[in-house]
N, C-alpha and C positions, 0 to 999 in steps of 0.2 A: 504494500500500500504506500509506504514511504517512497519507494522507488518511482511509483506512478506519479505522485505529487511532484517529485523533483523533476521528472520528465516533462510534466505539464508546465512547470515554472520555467524550465529551460527553453521550451518551445515558445512560450509567451515572450520571454526576453529576446529570443532570436528574432521573432516576428517584429518586436518593437525596434530592434536594431535595424532590421531591414527597412522598416517603415521610415525611421529617422534618416537612414542613408538615402532613400529615394527622395524624401522631402528635401534633404540638403542638396541633392542633385537638381531638383526643381529650382530651388532658390539660386544656386550658383549659375545656372543657365539663364534664368530670367533676369538676373542682375546685369548680365552682359547684353542680352538680346532685347529686353524690354525694360530698361532701367526705370522709366517712369512708373510702370506697373509695380515693379519691385519696391520702389521707394514709398509708394502709396501704402502698400501692404506693411512695409517695415515700420512705418510710423503709426500704423493703426492699432486699435485695441487688440485686434487679432494677432498682429505681429508681437505686441508686448506680452501677450499671454500664450505665445508659441502655438497659435492655431495656424497650421501650415497649409500650403497649396493642396496637399492630398486630403486634408481634413474636410475641405469643401468640395474639391473637384474629383476626389477618388470615387470610382464606380465599380460595380460588379460587371463581369463580362456579359451577363444576361440583359443588362439595361439597354433599351432601344438606342440611346445616344452614346453608348460607351464605345471607346476605341482605344487601341493599344498605342501608347505614346512613351517612348524612351523606357520601355520595360514595365510600365504600369498601365492598368486600365483606368481611364479618366473620362469625364464628361465636361464639355465646355459649359453647358448650362448648370447653374446652381439655382435650384428651384426652392420655393417655400417649403417643400417637403424636406429638402436637404437642410435648409436653415433651421427647420423645426427639430432637428436632432439635438440642437443646443437651445434654441429659442422656441420652445414648445408653445408657450402661451401666446406669443406674438404671432407665430405662424397660424395658430388656430383662429385667432381674431381676424387675421387677414383673409383667411378662407371664408369667413362669415360676412365679410364687408362688401360694400358696393364696389370698391376697387377691384376685388377679385372677379366680379361679373362684368367688368368693362369690356372684355373681349366679346361679349354677346352682341356688341354693336355690329359684328360681322354679318348678322342677320337682320339688321335694321335698315330704315330708310336712308340713314346717313351713309352707310356703306354702299347701298344700292346706288345712290346719287354719285358717289365717287367712282364706282366701277363702270356704270353705264354712261354717264355724261362725260366723265373724265377718262379714266382708264386705269388698268391695274397698277402701273408705277405710282400714280397719284394716290391710290388707295393704300398701297404698302407704306409709302413714305409720309402720307398725309393723315391717314386714319389709324393704321395699325401701329405706328410708332408711339402713339400715346395710349391707345386702347389695348394694344397687345394683339398678337396674331397666334394662330395655331401653328406651333412649330412643326415643320415637315422634316421627316427623316429621309436622308439621301445617302444610301450606302456607298455611293461613288464620291461623296464629299470627304475631304481629309478628316473633318471632325464630325461626320455623320449628319450634319445639319444642312438643309437646303439653303442656298444663298438668297432665296426669296423670303425666307422667314428668319434668317440670322444674318446680321445682328438684329435683335429686337428685345427691348427692355420695357415694353408696354406694361402698364400696371395690371392689366387683365390677361396677360399672356397665358395661353393654354399649353401647358408643358407635356412632354411625352410621358411623364410619370403620373399624369392625371391631375396634378395640382394646378391651381390657377394663380397667376400673379408673378411679380418679379420684385423681390425685396430691394434690388439695386436701383429701382426707379427712384426711390427716395433716399436710400442710403448708398450713394454712388460708389461703385467699385473703383479701386480696391482698398479704399480707406474706410468706407462704411461709417462715416462720422455722424454721430447723433447730433452734433452741433449744426452740421449742414442741414440735416433733415428738419430741424426746428425753425429754419429761416424760410421766409415766403418764397424766395427764389427756387427752393426745392420743388414747389408746386407750380411755379410759373411756366414750366415747359408746356404744360397741357391746359391749365386753367386760365386761359386768356383767349382773346379774339372776339369775333363778332357775335358768337352764340353763347359764350360763357366766359365773360371777361372778369373773372374774379380777381385776377392779378391787378388789372388796371383799376378796378373798383377799390381794392385794398389800398393801392398807392394813393388814390385821391381822398380816401377816407381819413378821418382824424386818427384812427388806429394806425394806419400805414405811415402817416406823417410823423406821428410821435415815435414810431419804431425807428424810422430811418434817421431821425434827429437825435435819438438816444440809444443807438445800437450798442454803445459801449457800456450801457447800464443793464443789458439784458441777461447777463450771467449765463450766456449760451453754453459754456463749457461745463457747467455744473452737472454732477451726476444726478442729484435730486433737483428737479426743475419744476417746482410747484408755483403756479401763478398766485400772486399775493403774498408769497413767502420768499421765494428765491429771486423773483423779479416782479416788477409792478408798473413799469413806465408804459408798457404797451403789450398787446397780444399779437401773436403771429397766427398763421393758418393752423399750425399744430396746436397752439394754445387752445383755440376754440373747439377744434374738431377731434383732438386726440389726447392732448397732454393732461397731466394731473392737476387737480384743484385740491384745496384743503379737504374736500369731502368726496372727491372722485379720483380713482386710480387712472393712470395712463391706459389708453386702449388703442389698439391698431384697427379697431372697427370704426371707420370714419362715419358710419351712419347712426351711431348711438345718440347723437345730439341733434339730428335733423328732424324737424316736425313736418315740413312741407317737402314735396318733390316738385321742383321747378323745371324739370326737364320736359314734360309732355306739353301738348298744346293747351290743355286745361290742367291747372295745378290741383293736386289732391293732397290730403293729409296722408302721412306715412302710417303704417300699422303701428299701434301703440305710441302714437305721436305725443300724447299728453306726457308720458314718462320721458320721452326723448326731449321734449321741450324743457321739462324740469332739469334734465341733465345739462342742457345748454345754459339754463338760468344760473346754475351753480358756477359756471365760468363767468358769466356777466357780473354776478354779485360778488365775485372776488375783488372787483375794482369799483363797481357801481352799486348804488342803492337799489333796493327792490322796486321802488316806484319808477326809477329811471329805466330799468331793464324791462319791466312789464309795459311801460309806456311805449318803448320801442316796438315790442311785439304787437301792441294794439294798433300802431300806425302801419307796421309792416303787413299785418293780416288784412287791413283795409285795402292796401294797394293790391294785394293778390286777389282779393274779392273784386275790386274794380276791374282789373285786367280780365278776370274770368267772366264776370257777368256782363260787362259792357262790350267787350270785344271778342274774347276767345270763344265763348259759347255760341253767340250769333254767327260768327264767321265759320265755325265748325258745322253748325246746322246748315248754313247756305252751301258750304262745300259738299256736304253729304247729299243735299238736294240736287246739286249740279251733277254729281256722279250717278245718283239714282235715276235721274231723268235722261241719262246718257247724252249729255250735252257736250262732252269733250270730243274734240275733233280727232286727236291722235291717241292711239290705244295705249302707248307706253306711259307709265307713271313719270311725271315731270316732262311730258311731251307737250304740255299746254301752259300758256302764260299764267293763267289764273292759279295753277298749282304752285308755281314759284312764288307768286304774290302771297298766297295763303301760308306757304312754308316760312317765308321770311317774317311774316306778321307775328308768328308765335315762336319760331325757332331762333330768330335773331332779335328783332326789336322787343318782342314779348319777354324773352328770357333776360335780356339786358335790364329791362325795367324791374323784373322780379328780383334778380340778383342784386341790382343796385339798391333796392329797398332793404333787402335782407342784410346787407353789409354796410349800410349807412353811406352810400355813395350817391349824393343828390344828382350829380350831372348824368349818371347812368340811369337813374330812376326816371328822369324827365327828358333831357335833350337827346340822349342816345336810346331812350326807352319809350315811354308813353307818347312823347311828341311824335316819334316815327311810327309808332303803332297807329296813332290817329291818322297820319298822312296815308299810310298803307290802307287802312280800313276804309276811310271815307272816299278817298280820291284815286285809289287804284283798285282795291278788291271789289267794292260795291259796284263801280261802273263796269268792271269786267264781268261780274255776275249778271248785271242788267243787260249787257250786250247780247246775251243768249235769247232775250225776249221770250222767256218761259214763264207761264202764268204762275206756277207754284213758287218759283224763285222770286218773281216780282211781287207776289202777294205777301210773301214772308217779309221782304224788305219794307214794303209799304206799311205793313202792320207794325214792324219794329220801330220805324221812325215816327209813326203816329201815336203809338201806345206807350212806348218807353220814354219816360220823362228825361232820361239822360241823353237821348238822341235828338230831342226837340229843338236844341239850339240852332240847328241848321235852318229852320224855318222861322226863327225869331229875330226881331229887329235888334241891331247891335246895341242901341241905347238901352233897350229893355234888359238885355243881358247884363250890361254894366250896372244898372240899378239893382239887378238881382244879386250881383256879387257884393255890392256895397251893403245891401240890406241883409244879406245872409240867406235870402230865399233860394238862390241857385245852389248853395251848398247843402241846403236841406234835402235836395234830391239824392244826395249820396249818404245820408245819415245811416241808412240800413246796412251800409257796408262796414260801418264801424261797430261790428259785433265782437264781443269778447269770446274768441274761440275756446271752447272747453271740451 
């Protein structure tokens, strides 16, 4: 029995020596051939704690993306499943998050638009680079990965091992620095542009302004990074959506604090949204009073209701009528002008308005948002719908403009409207939108 124990120990020591020797070989070679990569790793927490190349990239021969490299089976991809060997809680939270499902855009109207009207190169570099792609195995490729799907570090990447996501989207390889992931620039690669300009909104908001003018007070390198305790001058994206508060632990599930979904044509509350809102309020109240935080949500909810009720629902009803009545000339989706107008109404202007309101960005709420929604709705979308001269469509529009008080301004004298603003009578038409969502 003692001999067997000694044999097992000697075998383990031998394997450990072999592993260390191979790891050393990796580092020696990469130090020469890719010194930037090596230095990133060397200065990282992984390097300081002797987490080597093989600890992350080592693979079994049976894995779909494994290949023999300098005497060891490795995989280029390091997936959330791999990271979960050490970071179990974080990997589990990522798999349950909205980020992990971002690759599902491959079956959405966004991807359809890029593939059909643009072309595959645009879809790969324009959509899949942020959302993630399904990684394709190519046995003829040196690293077993098809050049069409690698490189790709999209947040919802669909990996060969079945896991979803890419940790290095936020924790950029090979340093994987938490300090970087805490800063808004980490999110700015994807959360910007005409349809979801969170980065631009943050920069114009007081939160962003205070962050950039006080970055030296953010204590970004701290191991414990609790808002209101370790820093207090400003929040970042991570602060609000992921990081710890005095009463909430850090979470890599970025949906735990979102009460609305602002992505679709008509906004709806998320499942269990009341609890998710309470989660976000704990962040707000780390720096603001409860009346301040609740007042923000009161105003924000009203803007979402305004967008939904005055513009999104009627436009969607009209678009559905146009389709049901078979009024479109070309059979392909996006083959007709009115489809583009409707798309931009909610996908661009409508989203900008809602995101602007959610993040206290007044310019995006109005000038880049509702202002352009108004233009699109009244002076592009409605005329295009009326051009079909269809009775059902025309009757719907006529009834909308006659019966809905918020649309009657079109047929009202300017001076009367001005008097209505001064007296508060015009504002009364919108009072029902200021409901306390519960």
